[in-house]
N, C-alpha and C positions, 0 to 999 in steps of 0.2 A: 655676600652675594657675588662679589668679584671672584672670590676663590672658586665658587661653584661654576662660574662661567669658564674659568681656566680648566676645571675638571671636565666640563661638558665639551669644550673644544678638543681636549686631548682624547676623550672617549670617541668623539666623532672622527678624529684622525685615524684611530685604530680601526673603526668601522669602515672608513673609506679605503684602507689598505685591502681589506677583505673584499669589499664590494667592487673595487677597481680590478682586482685580480680576477674575480668571477666574471666581470663584464668583459675583460679581455679574452678569457677562455670562451665565453659565450659567442662572441662575434666571429670566432673561427671554428666553432663547434669542437673545441678541445684540441685542435691541431696546432701545436706550438710552432711548427716550422713556418706557418703563414704569418706569424707576428714578427715585426722588426725587433721588438724588445721583449724580454721575458715578462710574463704576467705580473710578477712582483713589482717591476718597474712601473707598470700601469697603475697598480695599487698605490705605489708611492706618489705617482703623479697626481692622482685624484686627492690623496691626503694633502699634498702640497698646495694645490690651488684652492682647496676648500678650507682646510684648517689653518693654513699659513696666514692668509690675510685676516682671518678672524682672531688669531692669536696676536698679531701685530696691532689690531684695533684695540684689543683689551689692554695691551701693554701701554700704548700711547695714551689711552683714556685714563689709566691709573696715574700716569705721569703728569698729564696736563690738566685734567678736569678738576682735581682737588685744589689746585692753585686758583683756578677760576672761581670755584665755590667760595674760597676764602675771601677773594676780592669782593664778590657780591655781598657776602654776609657783612664784611666790614663796611662796605658802602651803605648798606641799609641802616647800620647803627653808627654811622660816622659822627652824628651829632652828640653821641653819648660816650664815645671812646676817643674823642679828640685829644684828651690830655694824657693818654696812656703812652708809655714808651715802647720801643721795639720788644724788650724782654717781657713786659706786661702783656702786650698784644699776643706774643707767642704763647705765653702761659694761658691766656684766655682761650686761644684757639685750641690748645690741647684739651682744656677742660670741656669745651663745647663738643669736640669730636668724641671725647670719652663718654660724655653724657648721652650722646646719641647712639654710639656703637656698643658701649659696654655698661654704661651707667656709673655714675660717681656719687655714691651716697655721702652725705655730709656737706655738699656744696649748696649753700642757701644764698644764692645770688640771683636777684631778679633779672639783671642784665644777661647773665649767662644762661639762665633758664629761657628767656625770650630768644636769645641767639640760638640756643640749641633747638628750640621748636622750629625756628625759621630754617635752620640748617637741615633738620630732619626732613622737612617738606621739600627743600631744594635738592637734597641728596637722593630722596626717593624718586623725584622726577628725572634726575640725570641718570640714575641707574636704570629706570624704565626705558629711557631713550637709548641707552647703551644696549639693552637687551633687544630692542627692535632693530637697531642698526646691525648688531651682531647676527641676528637671524637673517636679515637681508643679505649680508655679506656671505654668510655660509651657504645660503640657498643659491645665490648667483655663482659662487665658486664651484659648488657641486654640479650645477647644471652645465657650466662651461667645461669642467673637467670630464664629466660623463660623456658629453657630446664629442669630445676630441679623441676618445679611446677608439681606435680603429687599427686594422692590421698594419698599415704603412706608418702609423704614428711613431715618431722617434722618442718614446718615453724615456729611454735610458739616458739619452743626451740631455733631456730637460732635467731629469732628477739629479744626475751627476753634476750638471752645471750649477744647479741650486745648492747642492752640497758643497761644491767648491767655493761658491760665493759666501756661504755660511761659515766655512772654515777661515776664509780670508777675513771676514768681518770679526770673527772671534780673535784672530791674531792681532788685528788692528785695535780692537777694543782693549786687549791686554796691554799693548804698547801705550795706548792713550791713558789707561789707568796708571801705569808706571810714571808717565810724564806728568800726569795730574798730581800724583803723590809728591814727586820731586818739586814741582813748582809751588805746591801748597806749603811744603816745608821751607822752601827758599823765601817765599813771601812773608810767612809768619816770623821766620828767623830774622829777616831784615827789619821787621817791626821791633823785634827784641833788641837788635843792635842799635836802634835809636835811643834806647834807654841805657844800655850797657855797652861799653867799648868792646869790640872784638878782641883786642889785646888782653883786656882784663878777663874776658871769658876763656880764651884759649890758654892763657898762661897764669891765671889766678890760682892761688894755692889754698883757697878756702871756699867752701860751698855751704852757705847758710841762707837759702832763700826764705826759709820759714820765719825769719825774723822780720820780714817786711810786712807792714800792715796791709791786709787784703781789702778792707773797706774803710771808709772815712771815719767810722765810729770806733775803729780799732787802734790800739797803741802798738807801734812796731819799733824795731831797732834798725841797726844798719845791716842790710843784707849783703851777701857776697855771692857772686856767681862764677867762681873759679872752676873750670872744667877738669883740671889735672887730678884732683882727688878721685873723681868719678872714673876717669880714664884709668888711673892706677888700679883702682879696685876691680874694674871690669877685666883688665888684662891679667891681674893677679889670679883671680878666680878662674878665668878661662885657661890660663897656663896650667894651673893645678888640674883642672878637669881634663885637659888634653894629655897631661903627663900620666893620668890614670887610664884614660880611654884608649890612647894610641897603642901602647904595648899590649894591653889586654885584648882589644879588638883585633889588632893585626895578628897577634899570635893565635887567637881563636880562629881567625879566618884561614891561616896557614894550616892549622891542625885539621879543620873541617874539610878543607879542599884537597889536601895531599896525604894526610895520615889517617884520618878517621875512616872507619868502615861505613858502608851505606846505611846500616841500621843506626849507628851512632850519629851520623850526619842527619838522618831523617828526624831524629829527636833533638839533637843539640842546636841546630840552626833555628827551628821554630821557638825553642825555649829562650834563646838569646834575643830573638826578635820580639818576644812578649814584653821585654823590658821597655821597648819603645811605646807600648800602649798603656803603660801605667801613668795615671794622671800626675802632673808635676807636684800637686799639693800633697800627694802621698809621699813622694820623695822628700818634700819639705818637712813633713811630720817625722819621717825616718831620720833626716839630718838633725832636726831640733831635739828629738827625744832619745836618739840612740847614738849617732855618730858624734855630735858635739859634746855630750857628757863624757863619752869614752875618750875623746881627745883631751878634754880638760883634766880628767882623772890621770891619764897617762902623763900629761905635762906636769901635774902636781908631783907624781912619783919621781920625775926627772928634775924637779925644782925649777920648772919653767913657768913663766907667767903667761897663762893661756886665758884668753877672754872667753866668757860664756857663749858668745857668738863670734865665730872666727871664719876667715876666708878659707882656711884649710877644710873645715867641716863642709862648707858649701861646695868647694871645689871637688872634694872627694865624691860626694853624692852626685854632683852634676856629671862627673866623669863616668860614674856607673850608669847614669841615665843615657849618656850618648854612646856607650859601648856598642849598641846595636847599629848605629849609623856607620861606625867604622867597620865592624865585623861583617855585617851583611853586604855592604857595597864592596869591601875588599875581597870577600869571598867570591862575589860574582866576577870581579875583574881578574882574579887569580885563575878561576876556572875558565875564563875566556882566553887565556894564553894558549896558543896552539900546542897540541901535544907533541908536534914534531920538534919544537925547541927542547922539550924535556928529553925526548928520545935521543936527539943529537948529543945533548950534554952527557947523558948516561952512556952513550956509545963511545964517547971520548974518554971514558974512565972516571968521570966525576961521580961522587956519591950523591945520594938523594938530597942531603942537606946542602951540599955545595951547589947542586942544581937549583935549589930553591933560592939560595942566597945570591948566586951570581948570574942566574938566567931568568928565573920566573919573576922574582921581585923587581928587578930592573925593567923587565918588559911590562909588568903590571903597574909600574910606578905612577903613570898619569892617572889611572883610576884610583889608586890609593891616595894620591894627593887630593883628588876631588872629594873623596870620602872624608878626609881629615878637614878640608875646608868647610864642608857641609856640617861636620861636627862642631867646628869652631863657631860657625854662624849660629848654630843652635844654642851653643853655650853662651854666646854673647847676648842673645835675645831672651835668655831665661830670667824670670822675675821671682816666681814664688819661692823657689829654693833659697835664693839670696835673702829675701825678706825674712824667712823663718830661721835661717841658719847663720847668716852673716850680719844681719842687722841693717840699720839705716844710717849708721855713723859714717860721714864722709871724711875718713882719715886718709891722709896722704902718706902711705906706708907700703913697703914691700914685705912686711913681716906677716906670714900666713897665719900667725897665731892671734892676730888682732882683728877687731871687728872692722869691716869695710862695707861699702855699698857700691852699686853699679849704676850705669847710665839708665838702663831700663827701669830699675826700681825707682829712681828719682823721677822719671817721666810719669810713672803711675802715681807717685805721691803728689806731684804737682797738679795732676789732672783729676784728683779725687776730691769730691765735695763741691762746694760753691766755686764757680769759675767766672772770672771776669777777663775777657780776652783783650783788654786794653791795659793789663798789668804785666810788668816784666816777670813777676813771679809765675804767671801762667804761661806767658810766651817763651819762657826759658825751656819749657818742655819741647817746643818745636826746634829750638837751637840744638838741644841735646839729640833729638831725633835726626836732624841733618848731620851732625857730627858722627853719629852712629852709622848712618847710611854711608858716609864717605869712608869710614873705617872698613866696613864690610866690602865696599866697592874696591878698595885698594887690595884687600886680601884676595878677592876673586880675581883681580887682574894679575897678581903674583902667581896664583895657582894656575891661571890660564897660560902664562908664560912657561911655567914648569911643564905643564901637560903638553904643550906644543913642542917644546924642545925635545922631550924624551919620546914623543910619538914619532917625530921625524927619524929618530935613530932606529926604531923597531918596525917601521913600515917598509 
């Protein structure tokens, strides 16, 4: 029902744009010059004052009212659910909502059935109340906006002001989300460090959290939470990936921008960019079924001991995956170098290759560095390829022929299945996330310094 309310409000907004525009043309008999603002702005104004408050009402209702409904239902059955813990109450509430909204066959629980019946009645009443309030808000907004449309009305100022407020709100919202993510990571990491020493985490040489008992009825061993094996595996695979992607991507960008004909460029650039759209699980299959066996067979021919899952296999395939990030962005920044720099170099007697090496690439270096940092961040955050090609073994090694694991893989492993967020085994995922965030932050800061330094030289 809520979904259809959103659809109705959106459809009404589109209708208001047309109605407001026609209303503005009607009050001046089609003479644009008598209007302070274009008719389109009047249509936008009508949609803004009519559908805007209605949309906000539905959003606030969906955020607030479900919590109130939960409180009311639990209060009605407080005498029968007093002994349930928070996790049990949360599970019961999910079942109750599922029974009402989608049906959950197989749940034979009298308490849940009664709660679902009570919730169905309460939810139907609240939804009807929302429909009535929404109709009133839309009608009042439409009447007010319709009455305000007149030749001297400054609709453009109102609409552009509202758009500016919306853009500022989006920017603030994005910043707040980032701050919330950082503080949530810090808070949960501090909880983890009450169980494990930060020194042991940052400088530990062993990572075996799976040996810890997860529940009281399990038997566990001595767990270790050393971060260094994961950091070594992450940096090793990332280094291999960049060693593959950087030359291929950069040379591809140079060819497409300065050597290829228009027909070749029209085909080659989209083909390279298609690689970015392939799902990572497909790359993982390619690494596990093709690249890893090929590397193992080649190592056997050279009498090398190659693991069935190796950092080299994961790094090579990951490098192929991030080639489009390097090639596409580098191609754009190379094409953005002013033609006058090329012409001046050629006029001084430099060859085309010398011009590219000594003029074009240094001028485009800030953008190239940005593309490489973006590729590094993409490689550091990859999970599926590592799971399928490099394995889960937290080995502290720089040998690319051995099995390793990465920070992101271990985060996914720790948060898979049953979770108890008062256990260091689960909280370790947040400490890993915080460490990964700091690593990428440092990389971005280094890239920013390089970009600013060379940008000053060529501006």
